[in-house]
N, C-alpha and C positions, 0 to 999 in steps of 0.2 A: 905746897903739896908738888913733890916730883911729878914728870911728864909720866911715867909708865905707872905711878901708884894712881895718878888719877884715873887713868882707865880702869885697875883693877877695883878700885872704892867704888865708881860707878857701875860697874858691872855686877858686882855681889849685891846692891842697894837694890838692884833689880832681879836678883835670886836668877841670875843666869851662872851657868858652869862655862868653863873654858870649851868643854866639848859640846853645849848647846850652842855658842856661840860659832863656834865651826860649824856643826851643821847648817845652821840657818844662814850664814854669811860666804860658807865654802872655805873660808882661809883656812888653812891647815891651824892647828893647834900650839904645832911647834913655833909658829911665826907668831901667833896671837903673845905666846908666853913671851918670845923674845920682844915683843914690844912693850908689854908691861914691866919685865925686868931690863930694859932699854939696853938689851943687846945686840945693838943694832947691828954690827958686824957678821951677825948670824942670818939678817934679812937679805930677800934677793936684789938683782941692782936696782938703781933708784926708783926708775920709773913703776916697776911693780911695788916696790915697798911703799911709794908714797900713796899709790893707790889703797893698799891695806889699811894703812893709817886712816884714811879719809873714809873709806868703805865700815872700817869697825868703828869709828868715832858717831859715824851719821847713825848707825845699828843700836848703840847704847845710848844715843841721844844728847851727845858730847858737840860741843862747834866744831864740825868738821875743818872749817879754814883756818878756826885758830890752832886746834890740835897739827894740822899738818903743817903749818907755818912753825910750830914749837920744833915739830919733828925733823923738818928740812935742817934747822938751824943747828939741833943738838947733832944730828947725824951727819951734815955733810957741811955744816958751817959758812962759809962765803962762796964757795964752790960756784960757780956758775950752772946753769941748767939746762941743758937744751931743749928738753920735752919733758910734759908731764902730762898723765893720763890719769883720770876719775877711775877707769875700772883698767884690768888687764887688758891689753892691746891686741885686737884679733888680726890675723894673718888674713890680708882681703883675699890672695889667693885661696887660701885654706876657707875660707867661708864660701866665695865662691861656687869652690869645689862641690861642698856639702851641698849647698842650694842646688845644685845642678842632679845629683845624684838623689837628693829628695823628691824633685821634679820626677825624674826619669821613672823612681821608684812610683810615684803616683799615676804615672800614665800606663807601668806595665800592670800596677793594679786594678785600673778602670779596665784596659782591653780584654785583662783574664776573666772580670766579673762579666762583663759582654758576653765573653765566649762560653761560661759555664753556664749563663741564664739560657743562651740558644740552643744549647746541647740537651740542656733539662726539658725546655720546652720540645724539644726534636723527639725525644726518647717518649716524652707522656704522650704526643701526639699519634708515635708509629705503636706503641700498646693500646692506646685505646681503638686506633685504627683495625688491629687485629682481633681485638676482642668482638668489634662489631661484627665481623666479618666470619667468625665463627659459628656455624650452623648449629640451631637451636638442638639438635637431636644428640651432637655432640658435647653439646654444655654441660658441665657436672650440674645433678641435680641438685636442688636446695633442699634441705631436709626442713620440715615444720616440724617443731614442738609442739604438740597439743598440751603436754602437761604442765600448767601453770607453775606448778610446784619445781620443776626443774629450769624455769626461766628466770625465777629469783634469783638473785646474786646474795649470797652470804656477806653480809655488810658487819664486819666487826666494829666494834667501836677502835679507834685511832686513839693511840696516847698521845697527849698534847707534848710535844716535844720540850725537854728543858729549855730555860733561856738564861742568858747571863745579864746581871745588872750590876754595874759598877757606879757607886756614888763616890765622886771625889771633892772633897772640902778643902780649901789652902787656908793653914794656918799661918803662912808669908808666902811671899810672891814665890810661884813656882814656875820653870817652863815645862812645859806638858806636849807630848805627842800621843794622841790615842788612835789606835786604830781597830774597827769594831768588823768582826768576819772579814777581816782581811783588807778592809776599804778605810782611808784616813776620814776619821771624824774631827778631829779638833788639833791645831798646833799653835802654840802661842803662849805668853804668860797668863797664868791662874791668879789672879791678885789676892792677896788677906782677904779672908770672908766670902770669896765668891765660892760656888758650889754648882757642880755640873754633874749630870745623870746620863751614863750609856748604856744602852741596849743590845743586846746582839743574839743570833739565833746559834752562835757556834762558839765565838771567842770573842775576847776583847784584852788587846795589847796594849800596853802602856808604858812610856820612857819619861821618866820626870829627872830633872835637873837639879830639883833640890827635893831630895827625895824625904829628908826630915819635915819639910815643910808642909807635908799635906796627909789628910787622913784619908783611909777609905773603906768603904762597906759593901760587900760582896753578897749579894742575893740576901739582903737583909744581915750580915754578920761583919762585925768590925774587924778589919785587917790589922796585921800589925804591921809599922811603916817600914817602909822596904828598905830605909835606909837612914842614914845622919844628915843633918844640914850641910848642903851643899854637895852631897855625893849625886852623882848619876847612877841611876838604877831602872832595871826594866823588867816587867813582868807580862807573861798572858796568862789570861782567866780563862778557863775553858768550861761551856754550859756544863758538861760533866760534874763540877766540882759543886753544884746546886745540892743543897741539902733536901734530902728525901721527906 
């Protein structure tokens, strides 16, 4: 089996689309396709390309050292390699500068918080003192309500808000990202036969890397597949879509 075909077959066996791999590894889809199609001339300089191949192989469960060596032989032959990095190199000066600004921001935020608390306490103490100094004859009278009927509050029964419930069952391996009410709830592979249930007050967002490989039930109603096998599809389910 060819080098690129090995990557493609292993990825498809696990239910990943190129978009899903891109999102998980942060390697651009353009470079992933170049690796699978062995278009090595489209890849960035050697140190970056080697890191991409190693990271991609590790993510889908291939032997990263073996695949890296195969890649270097295919792409560069017997050319000497001056340096090889596992990940994209980071400029030390840039990293130091970022750390400095992060530390500076933390210090500034802490100083601002202390000042805000001090001012708040000062204002509360000032207002409390002014109220205590106000003569009793100048204070506004407190009206006493002797009518118990007027004291009672009309308590209207509150309607129970609609909720969103989504049941996802995998018929084949599928990469999923699910966010409930704007917060991430699940990301990863849902293996064939597995089932997960998500509930929210407002909405449920789903992105599937193998849209045809899952079945969904929303608020008790079976939903049509989002797409075909291998397709990347996304959809947001809102609580207002609940059956009355």
